N, C-alpha and C positions, 0 to 999 in steps of 0.2 A: 504493499499500500504506499502511496506517495504521501510525504509530508510537506506541509507549506514551508516554503522558504521565507526566512526572515531577515535575510541580508538586503541592504539598500545602498543606493547609489544615485547620483544626479545623472550619470550617463552610463550606458551599457551598450552591447552590440545590437540591441533592439530599440533602444529610445534614448532621446536626450530630454532632459528637464531644465529649464532655465528659469531665473528670476529676472524680472524687469521692473525698475532697474535693479542691479544686484544689491545695492544698499537701500534699505527702505523700500522694499518691493511693493508694487501695485498689482503686478500680474505674475501669473506662472505660465509659461509657454512650453507645451509638451509637443515633441516632434518624434513621430515613429521612424525607425530605421528598417530598411529592407536590404538584406545581405550586407550589413554593416553601414550602409549609406543612407543619409537623411532622406526622407521621403519627399520633402519640399512642401509639406502641408503642416502649417503651425496651428494648434489648438490652443486658444486663449481662455485663461481662467482667471478669477480674482484671487490674489494671494490668500491663502488660508493655512495656517500651521498644520492642522489635521489632515487637509487634503494634500498638502506637500509630502507629508510623511508616508501617506498611502501611495501616492504616485511615485515615490522613490523606492518602493518595494520591488525587488528583483523578480518576485513570483508572478508579477502582472505581465501577461504576454499580450501585447496589443495586435489588433487586427482590424480590417475595415470591411463593413458590411453596408451596401447601399450608400457609400459615402460617409457613413457614420463611424467613428473610432469607437472600438469595443475592447474589452479585456476578457482574457481567460485566466482563472486562477484555479490550480489543481491543489486539493487538500483531502488527505485521508481517502484517496481513491475516487473522489468526486470533483466534478468541475462546476465552477460558477462562472456565469457570463454576465457582464453588465456594460452599460454605456459609460463614457467618460462624463456625459452631462448628468446622468442619474447620480453618479458618484459626487460630482461638484454641488449639485442642488442640495443633496443630503448633508453634506458637509457645512454648506452655507446655512442651512436650516437647523443644524445642531442635531440631527437624527442618525448621522453616520459618524462613528468615531474610529480612530485608528486601532484601538485595542479590540474592537469588535465588529470591524467593517464588514465582514462577510455576513455575519448574523443580522446586522443592521440593514444591509442591502436586501436581504431576503425579506424582512418584515416591511421594508419600504415598497418592494414589488408586489407584496400581498395587499398593501394599502391602496396602491395605484390600481391594481386589477379590480379590487372590491368597487371602487367608485368610477371605474373606466377613465382614470386620468392619465394623461401623457405629459411629458415635459415640453413646454413650448418655448422656442427661441423667438423672442420679441421681434428681432429684425429679420428672421428667416434664414440667418447664416448659421450653418450647422457646425461651424468651428468656433463660434463665440459662446462660450460657457460661462461668462462673467455673471456676477451676481445680479446685475440689473438687466439681464437678458433672459433669464430662466424663471419660469413659474409653472404652477400646475393648472391644467384646465382639461375638460373633457376632449376626447378625440374629435368630436364634431366641432365644438368651439375652435380647437386648433386648426382645422382645416378651413373653417370659415374666415378665420382671422388671416391665415396665410394667403388665402385667395385675393384679399385686398392689399395686404402689405407688399406682396411680391409683384404686384401690377402697377404700382405708383411709379411713374417715369419722370425723370428730370425734364423741365425745370421745377415741377413740383417735388418738394422734399418733405418726407414723412419720417419722423423719429418716434419710437416707441420705447419706453423703459419701465421696468418693474421695480418700484421704489416703495419700501414700507408697506407691502401688501396692496398696493394700488398701482394702476397703469397710467403713466404719464404720456400724453400724446402731443407732440409738436408738429404742426403742418406749416409750411411755408411755400408761398406761390410768388413767382416772378411777375411783377406787373408789366404788362405790355404798354400800359400808358399810365404814368404815375399819377396823372391829374384826374383820372377817373376811378379812383378807388372808391368802391361802395361796400355794402354789407353783404355777407353771405346769405343766400336764400333761406328762409326758415331758420335764422340764426338762433332763436331760443334765448335771446339775451346774451349770447357770448361775445366776448370782445375779439376784434380784429384790429392789429396794430400795423402801421406801415413804417418801415425803416430801410433806408437804402434801396428803394424801389422794389421791396419785397413785402408783401402781406403775410402776417403770421397769426396763428392761433395756438393757445396752449390749453389743453384740456386735460382733465383727470377722471378716471373710471374706477369704480369701486370693486368691479368683478369682471370676469371674462365675457360674460354676456353683454355688459355695458360696453366693454371694449369693442367687441364685434359691431354692435349697433353705431358706435361712434365713428368707427373706420367707414362703415358703409355711408353714414351721413356725410362725412368728409368727402369721400370720393365722388358723391352725387351731387355736392354743393357748388355753387359758383361764387367767385368774388369778381365784381365787375372790374374790367380792365386787367384782369389777370389771365394767364394761359390756364385753362381749366385742366383738371386731372383727367377727365374723360373727354372724348371727342363730342362735337355738337350733337351727334346722334345717340350719345350716351353709351359709346362702346369704349372699352379699355384701349389705350394707345399701345400699338404693337411695337413701335420703334422707340429707341432711347434706353438709357441706362437707369436702373434702379438705384436710388440713394444708398441702399444697403449692399450693393455689389462690392464695395469697398470696406473691408472690415476695420481698417485703421479709422476711416471716416465715421463709421458706425460707433466704434469704441469712444470716439471723442465726443461725438453727439450725445451718447447715452451718459457719459461722464458730466457733461454740462447740464443736462436735464436733471440728473440726480442731486446735483448741487443747487438747484434753484429752490427758492422757498415755496412751499406748497400753496401759499396764498396767491402766488402769481399764476395759478392755474384756474380756470373755470370748470366747475364741476359739470360733468355731462350726465344729464338725468337719463336713466335707462328708458329707452323707448320700447313699449310693448306693442307687438303686432296685434292688429285688430282680429 
């Protein structure tokens, strides 16, 4: 029967773990190796001492499935498989600990399965496992949210961050004509600000359902004088780059949103369908 390995290191022939910056780190960056060579895909995580100790364990064997980084751990003749984002979320939430991580992960899986929960990446980037990008929601809510986030193209900029149990949403639209700034249709009393020829809204949502409704509302709205998110026929724009296609840009945006005072956001009231 195989026994779990307890040796640890920052680098081995199958992975490299880095702190960024090295002193007073903000992020952990995990990079898998294939044949001793770096894979070229960096996985970003918020620095967390418990998470770092687990990721340093030499018994974690990384592999990729459908683009997602996962691990296999062999212990006492059995194998445990889990994703890097499940591990990260559990450590951030205080439910996964270094000394009992395999047992904690199993309990977390049972909890997720019972409630049909999945881990959502707020920006849709599957290598961004930072604390403000991960949250729990149902599989249906996850798909509905991603269907909006992934389709918003520049010059419209959409940023979403999970902060203190709530979703912060910032949308910015470039104004085609600075002097024609109006109000968004059916604005519900929400504020729109103009700065440097860009109209912006900052909204906060209490739950995943409210977030989905908020994103749909934003995508269907219009700010006079701005390039709309959708075409005049109400269709998603097929050309252009999504704001979240650049992980460095997304990390910076989420960091800014997380540091804002909650009072700077308008609460988005949940819209119930008729």
